[in-house]
C-alpha positions, 0 to 999 in steps of 0.5 A: 531502563529505555523508553525505546533506544537502544544503549550499551548495557549496564556496567556492572560496577556498583556494589551488589546492595545499591541494585534492584534486579528485575527479573522477567521470567515466565516460569520457574525454570527461567526464575532459576537460571536468572537468579543463578545469574544473579548470584553468580554476578553478585558473589557471595554475598549475604545479609543486607548486601544480599541482592535484591530482586523482584520476579514478575512475569511481564506481559502486555495489555490487561494482564494484572501484575502482582506489584506488591512486592516491586512496590515495597522494593521501590520505596526505598530504592531512589538511588539504586539501579534497577536492572531488568533481566530476561532469559532468550531462547535461542533457536539453532538456526532460526535466527538465519532460516526462520523456517517454523516447523509443524510442532511449533504450532502444536507446542508453541513458539520455541523462543517461549517455552513452558516450565517443562520445555525449557528444563529439556532444553537446559539439559541438551544445551545450557548454552541456549539459555541467553541472558539478556541484561537490559539498560538500568536507571536509578529510581530517581531517573524512573521517577522523573520519568514516570512524571514526566510521561504520566503526569504522576497518573491518577493518584487513585492507586498510590505507589502502583501506578509507579510500580507499574510503570518501572514494570513497564519500562523494564519490559521496553528495556528488555525487548530492546536488548532481545531484538538486538539478537532476533532483529527489528522485525520483531518490534512490536508494541507493548502496555499499549492500553497501560500507556494510553490509560495513564497519558495526560493527552488521553486523561484530558481528552477523556475529561473533555469528553466527559464534559461535553456528554455531562457523564462522570469520567469514571464511567467513560474510563470503564467504557474506553477499557473493553474498546481498548482490548478491541481496536488494539493489535497484540502482535507477537513474534510467532505470528510475525512468522507465520503471516511471514509464511503465509505470504511466501506461500501466497506469492508461491508462484512469482520469483523467489526475490523481490525487486527492489532499489537497495538505495529506495531501501536504505531510505525507507529504513531510515524514515522508519526509524525517524519518522511517524509513518505510514506506507500507503499501497496501491491495490490490484490484487487480492495480494498485494497488501502482502508486499509491504509487510513481506519486504518489511519481514525480509529486510529486517524492518519494524513490522507494519500495522495494517487496517480490516474491517470488524467484520474479520475478527471472528473466531481463528482467523480473527486471532491470527489477523490481530497477533500479527498486526491487524487493527480492526475498526468498525464500519461505523463510528460516528455516534460513538465518541469514546470508540472514536477518541480510543481509535484516535489516541491508539493510532497517535501512541502508534505514530509517535512510537514509530510504529508504521501503519499500512493501508491501501488509499485506493480503498478498494483494488482497481479493476481497470489497472489504472491508479483509482480515486483515493478513498479518504476515510482511513488517512482522515482517521490517522491525520485526525489523530495527529491533529488531535494529539499534536504529533507532526512530521508524519510521511506518507509514503507512496508503495507501488508493486508491479507484478507480471501476472495477476491471477485476479485480472480474469475476474476483473475483465469478467466483472467489467463486461457483465458476468457475474463475479464468484462469490467469496467462500473457503472453496472460492478462496482454496481455488485462488490459493491454488492458482497462485501456484501457477508461473506468475513471472516477477514481483517488483517494489517502487518505493515514493518519496514520501509526502511529508505532512509537518503539522496535520491538517484540522478535521474539517479541512477537507480541501487539505486532506484532498491535497495530501491524497493527490499528491500521494497518488501522483507520486505513486504514478510517477514511481510506476514502472513499465514492465514488460507485460505492460509495454508489450499489451500497450503494443499489441493493442496498438496494432490490433487485430494485426500483430508483430513479428518479433522483430518489430516488437524488438525494435518497439520496445527499444524506442519506447525504451529510449523514449522512457528513460529520456523523461525519467520513467521508470523501467523494470529490470529486465527492460533497463538491462536489455537481458534477452534472456530475462524477456524471453522467460517473461514472454514464455510466462505470458504465452503460457498463461494464454494472455500472449499468443504466439505463432512461430510456425511461419517464417518470423515469430508473431505475437498477438493478443486474442480479441477475447483477452483484449480486457485482460491486456487492458489492464497491464496496459492501463497500469502505465497509461498515465506515463503516456497520456500527454504524448497521447493527448497531442498526438491526438490533437495534431491529428484532428488539426491535420485536415484542418487547413489552417495557416497558424494551429497554435490556438486550435491546438490548445483548445483541442488539447483543453478538450481532451483534458475536459473530455477524460478527467474522471479517467486520470490524475492531471496537475493544475492547468499551468503545471500540466501546460508546461509538460505538455510543452517539454514533451513536444519539445522533445518530439521537435525542438521547433514544434512552435514554429511548425504549429504556426505554419500551420497543415506542413508543420503539423504534419511534420510533428505527427512524422516525428511522433513515431510510434504513435501511442494516443489510439492504444491509451485513450480509444477504449474510453472514448468508445465506451464514452460513445456507448452511453452517449449514444444511449442517452441521445436515444431517449425521448423528452421528458424521460429521467436517467436510472443510472443502474438501468443504463449501465445494464443497457450500456453492457448489452449496447456495447456488446452489439457495438462491437459485433458490429465493429462500431467500436474497435474491442472488448476493451472498451466495454466494462462497467467502470467506464461506463459509469465514468462515461455518465459521470462525464454526462452528468459533469457537463449536465446532461445526465438530467431528465431529457429535453430537447436542448439536452437531448441536442447537446447529448447527440453533439457529443457523442459526434464529438466523441465518435468523431474522435475515435474515427480520429483514433482509428486513423492513428491505428491505421497509420501505425499499421502502415508504418509497421508494414513498411519497417517489416521485411515482408513490406518491403 
């Protein structure tokens, strides 16, 4: 019998007397089918030569098995081959289509029929009952394995511990055999509670905890049993199929096939097979958590265990989530040491057995489109579990889902501009599901290089945890592709309020594509291929959704974004903003130097870049300062190999560098942040000495002030009005010590920052005008 690795089935060469068959039968019909097979295989033997067998309904969890007969049979089976058997019920065409029918929900999983249903199947087509033979092992081998894996059990129940172990091994061997005909997607953990309870590491940890708490070990065992039932997910094939069907329903408005690179998928398959793995997905919508599980199911990868709050563990939905692989975790358990120990060892067990985990490493959905700072909670649980149990070689795999359209973005834009969010309810859920049926374009999957942790850091090593999370975020940003939607929003926000003609749009797209290829930035399939029909289809989808406006009545087709939709468009623009950040900083620093009237601008240029890095540190992930400097120099070299000489030559060289930066993107990337920050700085600059900063009141006031500034065109777009933008502006003020109780010196410093931010906004407005002037020169009508 196997411990999880598939091997060739047993060769039936030994005499029947040298075999002990463990028959995994759920009912009398299955038992009869298996016994008929045993007797047909063994021949017409009787007496001492008759086949020896034990019938069990092997199940997971705390299901009690009658092990007396097995215990007795094993007592004199040291050299005997123990052979596990099971019936696999085949469903015509199901393995190909995996299409559940309504009757399956009523009568249960057709792969696990009851007695009556099984008999009806046999009458119609006996070939549907396929005999599975698991890998055999001798009693001696099983005994050695038992001692190695459990240390001999706790000794309290005599031979029943060994009998239970043999039953579990039989179940695992049969699971391996069954996956050979059903697929790896149905690989699910079995006998988890029993495996934990008999694990020497778990028993030792529980004994240590008992000593620390001054409580008997038996009390902790009793406390741990219901906690295992609470924490451990119990996925099954029927519920995995149901979840897959729900996934397909949720993605009904998107193209049927998700785009994924075949080589990346092959590598992911290898990682999942060979290493403890956690898939960490970026979180932009309610439904992107389903894309990893959908990808796994549709490509016959092992199912993923996800995490959910214990508040979701209710009634029917809680059962559905648990049976489809969700692990429910309490919100807080710092003062619950037994719960913490059970969770830690359960996670470590899943990792060690190559059952992958999956969660959103940002914690919550990004309301701005940019990658949010990582949340450390779940990653810390996993690393603490790996550290406590000595589990090494953990692979954290960044997983990025790109959607042409995201139905949540309108909600995000409303939230950020101060409009109240609709409460989540059944009617809200049904409305949301209905909205997902609207045409929404394509879905693309990008899988980053794993961040490999050879040895997990200790639970108090906060810096190591932050470095790991930062590495995942940087890799997720690296593999985020440019899509038609994000690129068009970048272009159109950069020229707004002017639109662009279709010809201008295509020229600009081609220039950005060339720029991206030179920097090894990923492109979506329609951008990479240059397929005009695919581009036109995406444009039609974006126009139909209202995100873009198309005017086709004139001599040229013109595309634009309505001002009211700028906050939505900025979301898609922000998804790819990090790719253009270095370029934006370079452009902005050059424009600031344009009228500086200096002979050697090199030192001033790098000082301005450092200042920009500090200003926007709460919006973007930066590499270390020396690595960032090297990246900026590489970008400058791509713009102009003679950049250093031109900077050193002063005004003339700066002007030449600016001309080589076309088309400009800096204003489209950074202007909303500078304008939003200026709103916060303006409010704080108008405070009276002695005024304290009330964060909530300040952010509410900033929404009002931002709206006024937009109406007066002191800010260029509603995209600069947002609670998160204002909150990050306040974080910058705090970082600079400008959010304390107002003092005369503090007020002067606030006003100085306000002047700086408005100056930056003015510089970026000149960049926008330069972009418009270039567009007009390139336009046929511009002459």
